[in-house]
Backbone as a ProteinNet text record, in pm:
[ID]
protein_1_A
[PRIMARY]
MMSLPFFGFCLALAFAALGRRALALAACLVSIAVLLTLFKLHATSALDIVL
[TERTIARY]
-578.4	-606.6	-521.7	-391	-314.3	-301.1	-403.9	-377	-542.9	-611.5	-662	-629.2	-535.7	-489.6	-419.4	-381.5	-330.3	-457.6	-518.7	-659.5	-700.8	-718	-778.9	-671.5	-548.8	-459.9	-463.2	-468	-507.9	-662.9	-681.1	-870.9	-850.5	-743.3	-729.1	-652.4	-598	-529.2	-559.9	-671	-818.3	-882.6	-946.2	-1029.3	-916	-772.9	-718.2	-738.7	-650.2	-648.2	-803.6	-937.6	-1025.2	-1073.3	-978.3	-1010.3	-1100.3	-1150.3	-1223.3	-1161.4	-1119.1	-1028.8	-1033	-1184.8	-1254.5	-1232.3	-1311.6	-1323.9	-1167.7	-1071.7	-932.6	-846.9	-876.3	-834.9	-924.9	-1034.3	-1158.4	-1084.9	-1050	-1029.2	-838.1	-760.3	-614	-638.1	-706	-715.6	-753	-893.3	-943.5	-842.2	-799.4	-617.3	-526.8	-498	-395.3	-487.8	-592.7	-675.9	-680.9	-672.5	-661.5	-536.1	-457.6	-318.9	-277.3	-310.4	-285.2	-306.8	-443.7	-528.9	-482.6	-459.1	-381.3	-215.6	-160.1	-19.4	-78.3	-179.7	-130.6	-227.6	-302.5	-366.1	-181.8	-101.1	25	121.5	126.5	249	220.4	52.4	12.9	34.4	-2.2	-41.9	83.8	34.9	83.5	187.4	291.2	389.2	387.5	398.7	376.4	495.1	563.6	693.7	705.8	749	840.1	942.9	1021.3	1181.5	1197.6
-851.4	-751.4	-851.8	-838.9	-868.9	-1012.3	-1055.2	-1245.8	-1283.4	-1198.6	-1183.6	-1250.1	-1216.5	-1246.9	-1358	-1454.9	-1583.5	-1646.5	-1610.4	-1727.7	-1719.1	-1630.2	-1600.6	-1749.5	-1733.7	-1794.9	-1953.2	-1993.7	-2098.1	-2164.8	-2065	-2109.4	-2163.2	-2079.5	-2101.9	-2211.8	-2242.2	-2368.7	-2516.9	-2450.3	-2559.4	-2626.9	-2470.9	-2488.2	-2589	-2540	-2580.8	-2736.6	-2813.5	-2909.5	-3008.8	-2938.9	-3010.6	-3000.1	-2935.7	-2915.1	-2778.8	-2728	-2603.7	-2478.3	-2492.7	-2400.5	-2270.9	-2256.7	-2138.2	-2024.9	-2129.8	-2081.9	-2021.1	-2108.4	-2114.1	-1958.7	-1921.8	-1835.5	-1682	-1690	-1589.1	-1561.8	-1687.1	-1673.3	-1595.5	-1634.5	-1586.8	-1442	-1393.4	-1275.1	-1179.8	-1218.3	-1119.7	-1138.3	-1235.4	-1225.3	-1120.1	-1091	-1019	-847.8	-858.7	-699.2	-666.8	-768.8	-714.2	-687	-750.7	-745.1	-580.5	-618.5	-466.9	-335	-357.1	-252.9	-220.8	-360.1	-306.3	-255.5	-322.7	-258.5	-102.6	-24.2	115.6	173.4	135.1	193.6	227.4	127.5	101.6	191.1	201	263.8	430.3	450.6	608.7	667.8	604.8	627.8	690.8	841.8	918.8	871.4	903.4	838.7	924.3	926.8	941.5	991	1090.8	1066	1215	1209.8	1366.4	1374	1442.6	1423.5	1534
37030.4	36923.1	36809.5	36828.1	36729.3	36693.7	36775.7	36752.4	36690.3	36646.5	36509.1	36406.1	36334.8	36203.1	36254.9	36343.6	36343.6	36411.2	36455.2	36453.4	36303.1	36229.4	36075.6	36007.2	36020.7	35956.3	36013.5	36110.6	36147.2	36120.7	36085	36055	35867.2	35839.8	35682.4	35663.1	35722.3	35745.1	35774.6	35873.2	35850.1	35749	35687.6	35562.6	35449.2	35406.8	35301.5	35367.6	35506.6	35520	35467.8	35476.2	35478.7	35312.5	35253.5	35144.2	35086	35153.8	35130.5	35076.6	34956.9	34909.8	34880.6	34885.4	34845	34968.5	35111.8	35225.2	35288.1	35248.2	35284.8	35233.4	35116.3	35025.6	35095.1	35140.7	35194.3	35320.3	35417.1	35556.4	35585.5	35455.9	35439.1	35390.6	35298.4	35278.8	35317.5	35398	35558.8	35663.1	35688.3	35785.9	35741.9	35660.5	35556.8	35581.5	35550.7	35541.5	35702.5	35776.9	35935.8	35972.2	35937.3	35938.9	35906.8	35801.2	35702.9	35804.9	35821.7	35930.5	36052.6	36137.7	36270.2	36265.8	36132	36134.2	36072.9	36002.8	35982	36117.7	36186	36298.3	36412.5	36417.1	36503.9	36432.2	36301.9	36256.2	36252.6	36237.1	36252	36410.5	36514	36599.8	36682.6	36770.9	36808.3	36937.8	36937.8	37073	37173.5	37314.3	37407.4	37488.2	37432.1	37440.8	37532.6	37657.8	37687.8	37733.6	37657.6	37685.8	37796.2
[MASK]
+++++++++++++++++++++++++++++++++++++++++++++++++++

C-alpha cells in the first residue's frame, strides 16, 4: 500500500521527462493526496498494546 505514492511519483518523473507537464503535475498531486490519506489512516489507527 505504501508503494502507491512512490509509483505515482515515478510516473510523474516519467511524464516530466517526456515533456508532459500537465500529466506530471497531476500525477504528483494525486501521489501527495494518496500519501496524506495513508498518513491519516496510520496516525489515527488504534494501537493494540496490552500492558
